[in-house]
C-alpha positions as CSV (number, residue, x, y, z in Angstrom):
1,M,17.0,123.9,-79.9
2,K,17.5,125.4,-83.4
3,T,18.2,123.7,-86.6
4,A,19.9,124.6,-89.9
5,T,21.6,122.9,-92.8
6,V,25.4,122.9,-93.0
7,T,25.1,125.2,-96.1
8,E,22.8,127.7,-94.3
9,F,25.2,127.7,-91.3
10,R,28.2,128.3,-93.6
11,K,26.6,131.3,-95.2
12,K,25.6,132.9,-91.9
13,M,28.1,131.4,-89.5
14,K,28.9,134.6,-87.6
15,G,25.2,135.3,-87.0
16,H,24.4,131.8,-85.9
17,L,27.3,131.7,-83.5
18,H,26.4,135.1,-82.0
19,Q,22.7,134.0,-81.6
20,L,23.8,130.7,-79.9
21,E,25.9,132.7,-77.4
22,M,23.1,135.2,-76.7
23,D,20.4,132.6,-76.4
24,Q,22.6,129.9,-74.7
25,D,21.0,127.5,-77.2
26,I,22.2,124.5,-79.2
27,L,22.2,124.3,-83.0
28,I,21.6,121.1,-84.8
29,L,23.1,121.0,-88.3
30,S,21.8,118.6,-90.9
31,G,24.3,117.6,-93.4
32,A,24.4,115.4,-96.5
33,K,24.1,111.6,-96.1
34,K,22.6,111.8,-92.6
35,K,25.7,113.4,-91.2
36,D,24.4,115.7,-88.5
37,F,26.3,117.9,-86.2
38,V,25.8,119.8,-83.0
39,V,27.1,123.3,-82.4
40,L,27.2,124.8,-78.9
41,T,29.3,127.2,-76.8
42,L,32.3,125.9,-74.9
43,E,30.6,127.0,-71.7
44,Q,27.6,124.8,-72.5
45,F,29.8,121.9,-73.4
46,N,31.8,122.2,-70.2
47,A,28.6,122.3,-68.2
48,M,27.4,119.1,-69.9
49,E,30.7,117.4,-69.2
50,E,30.7,118.4,-65.6
51,T,27.1,117.2,-65.1
52,A,28.0,113.8,-66.8
53,H,31.0,113.5,-64.5
54,L,29.0,114.3,-61.4
55,L,26.3,111.7,-62.3
56,S,28.8,109.1,-63.5
57,T,28.6,106.9,-60.4
58,P,25.4,105.8,-58.7
59,A,26.7,106.8,-55.2
60,N,27.5,110.3,-56.3
61,A,24.2,110.7,-58.2
62,N,22.3,109.5,-55.1
63,H,24.2,111.9,-52.9
64,L,23.4,114.9,-55.3
65,L,19.8,113.9,-55.5
66,E,19.6,113.7,-51.7
67,S,21.2,117.1,-51.4
68,I,18.6,118.6,-53.9
69,K,15.8,116.9,-51.9
70,Q,17.1,118.5,-48.6
71,D,17.4,121.9,-50.3
72,R,13.9,121.8,-51.6
73,A,12.6,120.8,-48.2
74,G,14.3,123.8,-46.6
75,K,16.9,121.7,-44.8
76,A,19.9,123.1,-46.5
77,V,22.6,124.6,-44.4
78,R,24.5,127.7,-45.6
79,R,28.2,127.6,-44.7
80,T,31.0,130.1,-45.1
81,L,34.1,128.8,-46.6
82,K,37.5,130.0,-45.5
83,L,39.6,130.7,-48.6
84,M,43.3,130.1,-48.4
85,T,45.4,133.1,-49.5
86,S,48.6,131.2,-50.1
87,K,49.2,128.3,-52.4
88,P,49.9,125.3,-50.1
89,F,50.7,122.9,-52.9
90,A,53.0,125.2,-54.9
91,T,56.5,124.0,-55.1
92,K,59.5,126.3,-55.5
93,K,61.4,125.8,-58.7
94,Q,65.0,124.9,-58.1
95,K,67.5,127.2,-59.8
96,T,70.1,125.3,-61.8
97,K,73.4,126.8,-62.6
98,V,74.5,126.6,-66.2
99,K,78.2,125.9,-66.7
100,E,79.8,128.1,-69.2
């Protein structure tokens, strides 16, 4: 985790953002009056949101932890998924005639 002041970040924003993307790191910006900020890539943010969602219920968290335990013990089963080629839930748009 890297740190910078808001002023430093503003001066070298392009470089900071490029470095965050390359390093997959997080940047903490310290601002005036104890107003701090966090800068991260959208990919990192989405991963954090997904993790929070997956762990949001005790039952789901326990299920995931049990799956990790099974995988580490070599008890994981690899399966092949059949991917659907058509869109089963797509609906056809109805054409409406416009009266002239």
